[in-house]
Structure formats: structure tokens, C-alpha cells
PyMOL CGO cylinders between C-alpha atoms (Angstrom):
from pymol import cmd
from pymol.cgo import CYLINDER

trace = [
    CYLINDER, 57.67, -115.72, 49.43, 59.77, -118.68, 49.18, 0.3, 1, 1, 1, 1, 1, 1,
    CYLINDER, 59.77, -118.68, 49.18, 62.05, -120.26, 51.77, 0.3, 1, 1, 1, 1, 1, 1,
    CYLINDER, 62.05, -120.26, 51.77, 65.43, -118.79, 52.30, 0.3, 1, 1, 1, 1, 1, 1,
    CYLINDER, 65.43, -118.79, 52.30, 68.58, -121.42, 52.90, 0.3, 1, 1, 1, 1, 1, 1,
    CYLINDER, 68.58, -121.42, 52.90, 71.79, -119.24, 54.23, 0.3, 1, 1, 1, 1, 1, 1,
    CYLINDER, 71.79, -119.24, 54.23, 75.60, -120.76, 53.45, 0.3, 1, 1, 1, 1, 1, 1,
    CYLINDER, 75.60, -120.76, 53.45, 77.24, -118.15, 56.34, 0.3, 1, 1, 1, 1, 1, 1,
    CYLINDER, 77.24, -118.15, 56.34, 80.82, -117.44, 57.04, 0.3, 1, 1, 1, 1, 1, 1,
    CYLINDER, 80.82, -117.44, 57.04, 81.93, -117.17, 61.24, 0.3, 1, 1, 1, 1, 1, 1,
    CYLINDER, 81.93, -117.17, 61.24, 84.86, -115.75, 62.11, 0.3, 1, 1, 1, 1, 1, 1,
    CYLINDER, 84.86, -115.75, 62.11, 86.36, -116.98, 65.71, 0.3, 1, 1, 1, 1, 1, 1,
    CYLINDER, 86.36, -116.98, 65.71, 87.77, -114.40, 67.70, 0.3, 1, 1, 1, 1, 1, 1,
    CYLINDER, 87.77, -114.40, 67.70, 89.82, -116.98, 69.83, 0.3, 1, 1, 1, 1, 1, 1,
    CYLINDER, 89.82, -116.98, 69.83, 91.67, -118.39, 66.71, 0.3, 1, 1, 1, 1, 1, 1,
    CYLINDER, 91.67, -118.39, 66.71, 91.31, -116.10, 63.75, 0.3, 1, 1, 1, 1, 1, 1,
    CYLINDER, 91.31, -116.10, 63.75, 90.07, -118.74, 61.50, 0.3, 1, 1, 1, 1, 1, 1,
    CYLINDER, 90.07, -118.74, 61.50, 86.55, -119.22, 59.77, 0.3, 1, 1, 1, 1, 1, 1,
    CYLINDER, 86.55, -119.22, 59.77, 83.76, -121.58, 60.07, 0.3, 1, 1, 1, 1, 1, 1,
    CYLINDER, 83.76, -121.58, 60.07, 81.37, -121.87, 56.92, 0.3, 1, 1, 1, 1, 1, 1,
    CYLINDER, 81.37, -121.87, 56.92, 77.83, -123.77, 57.13, 0.3, 1, 1, 1, 1, 1, 1,
    CYLINDER, 77.83, -123.77, 57.13, 74.54, -123.41, 55.93, 0.3, 1, 1, 1, 1, 1, 1,
    CYLINDER, 74.54, -123.41, 55.93, 70.96, -123.51, 57.71, 0.3, 1, 1, 1, 1, 1, 1,
    CYLINDER, 70.96, -123.51, 57.71, 67.61, -122.73, 56.75, 0.3, 1, 1, 1, 1, 1, 1,
    CYLINDER, 67.61, -122.73, 56.75, 67.11, -120.43, 59.92, 0.3, 1, 1, 1, 1, 1, 1,
    CYLINDER, 67.11, -120.43, 59.92, 70.62, -118.20, 60.21, 0.3, 1, 1, 1, 1, 1, 1,
    CYLINDER, 70.62, -118.20, 60.21, 69.61, -116.56, 63.20, 0.3, 1, 1, 1, 1, 1, 1,
    CYLINDER, 69.61, -116.56, 63.20, 68.75, -119.88, 65.32, 0.3, 1, 1, 1, 1, 1, 1,
    CYLINDER, 68.75, -119.88, 65.32, 71.94, -121.42, 63.63, 0.3, 1, 1, 1, 1, 1, 1,
    CYLINDER, 71.94, -121.42, 63.63, 73.90, -118.28, 65.08, 0.3, 1, 1, 1, 1, 1, 1,
    CYLINDER, 73.90, -118.28, 65.08, 72.60, -118.46, 68.51, 0.3, 1, 1, 1, 1, 1, 1,
    CYLINDER, 72.60, -118.46, 68.51, 73.24, -121.99, 69.02, 0.3, 1, 1, 1, 1, 1, 1,
    CYLINDER, 73.24, -121.99, 69.02, 77.21, -121.42, 67.93, 0.3, 1, 1, 1, 1, 1, 1,
    CYLINDER, 77.21, -121.42, 67.93, 77.10, -118.03, 69.88, 0.3, 1, 1, 1, 1, 1, 1,
    CYLINDER, 77.10, -118.03, 69.88, 75.82, -120.29, 72.69, 0.3, 1, 1, 1, 1, 1, 1,
    CYLINDER, 75.82, -120.29, 72.69, 78.29, -123.33, 72.50, 0.3, 1, 1, 1, 1, 1, 1,
    CYLINDER, 78.29, -123.33, 72.50, 75.58, -125.59, 71.43, 0.3, 1, 1, 1, 1, 1, 1,
    CYLINDER, 75.58, -125.59, 71.43, 77.47, -126.79, 68.11, 0.3, 1, 1, 1, 1, 1, 1,
    CYLINDER, 77.47, -126.79, 68.11, 80.52, -129.03, 68.52, 0.3, 1, 1, 1, 1, 1, 1,
    CYLINDER, 80.52, -129.03, 68.52, 82.15, -127.76, 66.07, 0.3, 1, 1, 1, 1, 1, 1,
    CYLINDER, 82.15, -127.76, 66.07, 82.48, -124.59, 67.55, 0.3, 1, 1, 1, 1, 1, 1,
    CYLINDER, 82.48, -124.59, 67.55, 81.94, -124.36, 70.92, 0.3, 1, 1, 1, 1, 1, 1,
    CYLINDER, 81.94, -124.36, 70.92, 85.70, -123.99, 71.70, 0.3, 1, 1, 1, 1, 1, 1,
    CYLINDER, 85.70, -123.99, 71.70, 86.33, -121.69, 68.90, 0.3, 1, 1, 1, 1, 1, 1,
    CYLINDER, 86.33, -121.69, 68.90, 84.14, -118.53, 70.92, 0.3, 1, 1, 1, 1, 1, 1,
    CYLINDER, 84.14, -118.53, 70.92, 83.42, -116.21, 70.45, 0.3, 1, 1, 1, 1, 1, 1,
    CYLINDER, 83.42, -116.21, 70.45, 82.18, -116.01, 66.96, 0.3, 1, 1, 1, 1, 1, 1,
    CYLINDER, 82.18, -116.01, 66.96, 80.91, -112.98, 64.71, 0.3, 1, 1, 1, 1, 1, 1,
    CYLINDER, 80.91, -112.98, 64.71, 78.97, -113.61, 61.70, 0.3, 1, 1, 1, 1, 1, 1,
    CYLINDER, 78.97, -113.61, 61.70, 80.61, -111.92, 59.22, 0.3, 1, 1, 1, 1, 1, 1,
    CYLINDER, 80.61, -111.92, 59.22, 78.65, -112.98, 55.79, 0.3, 1, 1, 1, 1, 1, 1,
    CYLINDER, 78.65, -112.98, 55.79, 76.09, -115.01, 54.83, 0.3, 1, 1, 1, 1, 1, 1,
    CYLINDER, 76.09, -115.01, 54.83, 74.18, -115.71, 51.01, 0.3, 1, 1, 1, 1, 1, 1,
    CYLINDER, 74.18, -115.71, 51.01, 70.48, -116.48, 50.67, 0.3, 1, 1, 1, 1, 1, 1,
    CYLINDER, 70.48, -116.48, 50.67, 69.78, -119.05, 48.32, 0.3, 1, 1, 1, 1, 1, 1,
    CYLINDER, 69.78, -119.05, 48.32, 66.72, -120.69, 46.76, 0.3, 1, 1, 1, 1, 1, 1,
    CYLINDER, 66.72, -120.69, 46.76, 67.34, -124.37, 47.56, 0.3, 1, 1, 1, 1, 1, 1,
    CYLINDER, 67.34, -124.37, 47.56, 69.01, -126.27, 49.91, 0.3, 1, 1, 1, 1, 1, 1,
    CYLINDER, 69.01, -126.27, 49.91, 71.24, -127.70, 47.29, 0.3, 1, 1, 1, 1, 1, 1,
    CYLINDER, 71.24, -127.70, 47.29, 72.29, -124.49, 46.31, 0.3, 1, 1, 1, 1, 1, 1,
    CYLINDER, 72.29, -124.49, 46.31, 73.23, -123.63, 49.74, 0.3, 1, 1, 1, 1, 1, 1,
    CYLINDER, 73.23, -123.63, 49.74, 75.05, -126.57, 50.10, 0.3, 1, 1, 1, 1, 1, 1,
    CYLINDER, 75.05, -126.57, 50.10, 77.12, -126.60, 47.16, 0.3, 1, 1, 1, 1, 1, 1,
    CYLINDER, 77.12, -126.60, 47.16, 78.35, -122.89, 47.86, 0.3, 1, 1, 1, 1, 1, 1,
    CYLINDER, 78.35, -122.89, 47.86, 78.82, -124.01, 50.94, 0.3, 1, 1, 1, 1, 1, 1,
    CYLINDER, 78.82, -124.01, 50.94, 81.47, -126.58, 49.59, 0.3, 1, 1, 1, 1, 1, 1,
    CYLINDER, 81.47, -126.58, 49.59, 83.24, -123.85, 47.56, 0.3, 1, 1, 1, 1, 1, 1,
    CYLINDER, 83.24, -123.85, 47.56, 83.40, -121.21, 50.62, 0.3, 1, 1, 1, 1, 1, 1,
    CYLINDER, 83.40, -121.21, 50.62, 85.14, -124.24, 52.39, 0.3, 1, 1, 1, 1, 1, 1,
    CYLINDER, 85.14, -124.24, 52.39, 87.37, -124.50, 49.31, 0.3, 1, 1, 1, 1, 1, 1,
    CYLINDER, 87.37, -124.50, 49.31, 90.92, -122.74, 49.18, 0.3, 1, 1, 1, 1, 1, 1,
    CYLINDER, 90.92, -122.74, 49.18, 89.34, -120.87, 46.09, 0.3, 1, 1, 1, 1, 1, 1,
    CYLINDER, 89.34, -120.87, 46.09, 86.22, -119.70, 48.55, 0.3, 1, 1, 1, 1, 1, 1,
    CYLINDER, 86.22, -119.70, 48.55, 88.58, -118.72, 51.27, 0.3, 1, 1, 1, 1, 1, 1,
    CYLINDER, 88.58, -118.72, 51.27, 90.42, -116.67, 48.61, 0.3, 1, 1, 1, 1, 1, 1,
    CYLINDER, 90.42, -116.67, 48.61, 87.07, -114.88, 47.75, 0.3, 1, 1, 1, 1, 1, 1,
    CYLINDER, 87.07, -114.88, 47.75, 85.82, -114.32, 51.10, 0.3, 1, 1, 1, 1, 1, 1,
    CYLINDER, 85.82, -114.32, 51.10, 89.13, -112.70, 52.09, 0.3, 1, 1, 1, 1, 1, 1,
    CYLINDER, 89.13, -112.70, 52.09, 89.29, -110.52, 49.01, 0.3, 1, 1, 1, 1, 1, 1,
    CYLINDER, 89.29, -110.52, 49.01, 85.37, -110.03, 49.36, 0.3, 1, 1, 1, 1, 1, 1,
    CYLINDER, 85.37, -110.03, 49.36, 85.80, -108.83, 52.99, 0.3, 1, 1, 1, 1, 1, 1,
    CYLINDER, 85.80, -108.83, 52.99, 89.63, -107.27, 52.69, 0.3, 1, 1, 1, 1, 1, 1,
    CYLINDER, 89.63, -107.27, 52.69, 88.92, -103.89, 54.11, 0.3, 1, 1, 1, 1, 1, 1,
    CYLINDER, 88.92, -103.89, 54.11, 87.11, -105.42, 57.24, 0.3, 1, 1, 1, 1, 1, 1,
    CYLINDER, 87.11, -105.42, 57.24, 89.24, -108.18, 57.93, 0.3, 1, 1, 1, 1, 1, 1,
    CYLINDER, 89.24, -108.18, 57.93, 92.16, -105.87, 58.02, 0.3, 1, 1, 1, 1, 1, 1,
    CYLINDER, 92.16, -105.87, 58.02, 90.56, -103.06, 59.94, 0.3, 1, 1, 1, 1, 1, 1,
]
cmd.load_cgo(trace, "trace")
């Protein structure tokens, strides 16, 4: 079985904003975020994993991460998770 690379979106319960990243080990990376070991999110905790996608190559995961960080990518996430985000 091939190794997967994950593009993920976290929701900060502190400021209500998204954080988007990628990793080859999603569980470990989320734990690092959750425990405050990632500089860019440690002040934004608590965090919730709200979305992820699996890719077959790191190049694809990075490309998808860049898209999800863009204006259109953020609109995609909000539309995709509309019922979840609005309760």
C-alpha cells in the first residue's frame, strides 16, 4: 500500500480561524498542534481537525494546501462544511 500525504484544516476555537497544513503522519501532526508544539498554532489552541484529504504524493498535498489557503480554497471549505460550521 502506498504512503499517503495529508492536507488538513484545523479550526481554532480561540479565534475562529482556519489553519491549513500538510503532513505524511496526520495523527502525529495533529497531536503536535494540540500540545502546542507548533509555533504557528500554539497561541490559537484549542484546535479541532475539521477536514482532511489524502494524496498519493507530497507534491499533490502541497499543491492542495496552497489552494485551500487561497480565497477560493477557503470558500470551498466553508461551502463544504457549511452545516458543520453553522451548527
